[in-house]
Structure formats: C-alpha cells, structure tokens
C-alpha positions in Angstrom: -0.6 12.2 32.0 -0.9 15.6 30.3 2.1 17.1 28.5 3.6 19.3 25.8 4.6 17.8 22.4 8.3 18.3 21.4 9.1 20.1 18.1 9.8 16.6 16.6 6.4 15.3 17.7 4.7 18.4 16.4 6.4 18.0 13.0 5.5 14.3 13.0 1.8 14.9 13.6 1.6 17.6 10.9 3.3 15.3 8.4 1.3 12.1 9.2 -2.2 13.4 9.0 -4.4 14.4 6.0 -7.2 16.4 7.6 -6.8 19.5 9.7 -8.9 22.6 10.5 -8.3 26.2 9.5 -9.5 28.8 11.9 -10.1 32.4 10.6 -12.2 35.4 11.4 -15.1 36.7 9.4 -16.8 40.0 10.3 -15.7 39.5 13.9 -16.9 35.9 14.1 -14.6 32.8 14.3 -14.9 30.4 11.4 -13.5 26.9 11.5 -13.2 24.7 8.4 -11.9 21.2 8.0 -9.6 20.6 5.0 -7.6 17.9 3.5 -4.0 19.0 3.3 -0.3 18.2 2.7 2.5 19.5 4.8 6.1 19.9 3.6 7.9 21.1 6.8 7.2 24.8 6.2 3.8 25.2 4.6 0.3 23.6 4.8 -1.0 23.2 1.3 -4.6 22.9 0.2 -6.9 23.1 -2.8 -10.4 24.6 -2.6 -13.3 25.7 -4.8 -14.3 29.3 -4.5 -16.4 30.0 -1.4 -16.6 31.6 2.0 -13.3 30.1 3.2 -11.2 31.7 0.5 -13.1 34.9 0.7 -12.4 35.2 4.4 -8.7 34.3 4.1 -8.2 36.8 1.2 -9.6 39.5 3.5 -7.7 38.4 6.6 -4.7 36.2 5.8 -3.9 35.6 9.5 -5.1 32.1 10.3 -4.6 29.2 12.6 -4.3 25.5 11.7 -5.2 22.6 13.9 -4.5 18.8 13.6 -5.4 16.1 16.1 -5.0 12.4 16.7 -7.6 11.0 18.9 -7.4 7.3 20.0 -9.9 7.8 22.8 -10.7 10.5 25.4 -7.6 9.6 27.4 -5.1 9.3 24.6 -4.8 12.1 22.1 -2.4 14.6 20.5 -3.2 18.0 19.2 -1.1 20.7 17.3 -2.2 24.3 16.9 -0.2 26.5 14.6 -0.5 30.1 13.4 0.4 31.3 10.0 -0.3 33.4 6.9 -2.6 32.4 4.0 -1.2 32.8 0.5 -3.0 32.0 -2.7 -0.8 30.3 -5.3 -2.0 31.9 -8.6 1.1 31.9 -10.8 1.7 28.8 -12.9 4.9 27.6 -11.3 3.9 28.0 -7.6 0.4 26.6 -8.3 1.9 23.5 -9.9 4.5 23.1 -7.1 1.6 23.2 -4.6 -0.4 20.6 -6.6 2.6 18.3 -6.8 3.1 18.5 -3.0 -0.6 17.7 -2.4 -0.7 14.8 -5.0 2.4 13.2 -3.6 1.1 12.7 -0.1 0.2 9.2 1.1 -3.5 8.5 1.2 -5.2 5.8 3.1 -6.7 2.9 1.1 -10.2 4.2 1.8 -10.4 7.9 1.5 -12.9 10.7 0.9 -13.6 12.1 -2.5 -12.4 15.5 -1.2 -8.9 14.1 -1.1 -9.2 13.1 -4.8 -8.7 16.1 -7.0 -10.1 14.5 -10.1 -12.0 11.3 -11.2 -8.8 9.6 -12.4 -7.1 9.9 -9.1 -4.3 8.9 -8.3 -3.4 9.2 -12.0 -3.3 13.0 -12.2 -2.6 15.5 -14.9 -1.6 18.5 -12.9 -2.9 21.0 -15.6 -6.4 19.5 -15.3 -6.8 20.0 -11.5 -9.3 22.7 -10.9 -9.7 24.9 -7.8 -7.7 27.5 -6.0 -4.3 26.2 -4.7 -3.1 27.9 -1.5 -0.6 27.5 1.3 -0.3 28.6 4.9 3.2 29.6 6.0 3.4 28.5 9.7 5.3 30.8 12.0 4.3 29.5 15.4 3.3 26.1 16.6 2.4 24.4 19.9 1.3 20.9 20.8 -0.3 19.1 23.7 -1.1 15.5 24.5 -2.8 13.2 27.0 -1.5 9.7 27.5 -3.4 7.2 29.7 -1.9 3.7 30.2 -5.1 2.6 31.9 -6.4 -0.9 30.7 -10.1 -1.0 30.2 -12.1 -3.7 32.1 -13.7 -4.8 28.9 -13.6 -3.9 25.2 -16.2 -3.8 22.5 
C-alpha cells in the first residue's frame, strides 16, 4: 500500500533520524549532500567545514531537505521539505545551534561525522569548529509504502 504521511508522521520522521540530504543547485546543476543533523520542530541544524556545500547555499539559500527510513524495498517512509539556508555566525545563535545538535540522541555506534570533537559526547561548545547553519522549513511532504507480505524465507 502506498500513501501520504500525516503531519504528525512527517514531524516524527524528521525528529527520529540523524542523517538527511540537502539538495541545492550549483551553476544550473543539482547537488545533493548527505549531512548529520538535528531537528527542533522548525529548523534543521547542521555543522560543516568550509567547502562546496556552504559555497552553494550561500549563493542560493533556497534548498530542499530529504530524510528516509528504509526497512526494505516494500516498507519505507520519506519526507521531502523545502526551506531557506541561514548561516549562524553570531555568538548566541551559533551556540544555540550547537546546543541543539549536541543534545540529539545518537546511536551507540555512530560515525565520526556526528561527533564534533574527540572528547564527544563531553563537549565544550566554544571548542567546536566549523560553520553552524540551519534550514528553516516552510513546506513539507511525505510518502510511504507499507507491505504486510511475509517472506517465504529469511537470511
């Protein structure tokens, strides 16, 4: 069965996951980048080193953001949202963004890209390097497929 996610389900998917993808446009070409993120109900927050992703979003702050949950090819959920990129350069907003990111729940085994410094999760906010940014979401949609089919065998 294919369907549309409710607003509650969209919100839940955005809050539960740690990795999403930013879509933006660079010199007329689409560019998609995976990021680790935190979501607070209004904004998607991220930290990045200087590079092409930030250069593109500074030039064109209109972006999309995508998160998915894939159990198998017949059972998945996906959210696509559109928003505006904003760099958090001043001290207070940067620290607020870092606090939101550092308070998210991480899995027991996680990528070094989710750890903002070697002493993670014991963090001194002032010592976290990188550009802190957020994406204000203004439109969201979600789809799912659910298949109750029982496989004949499992691995």
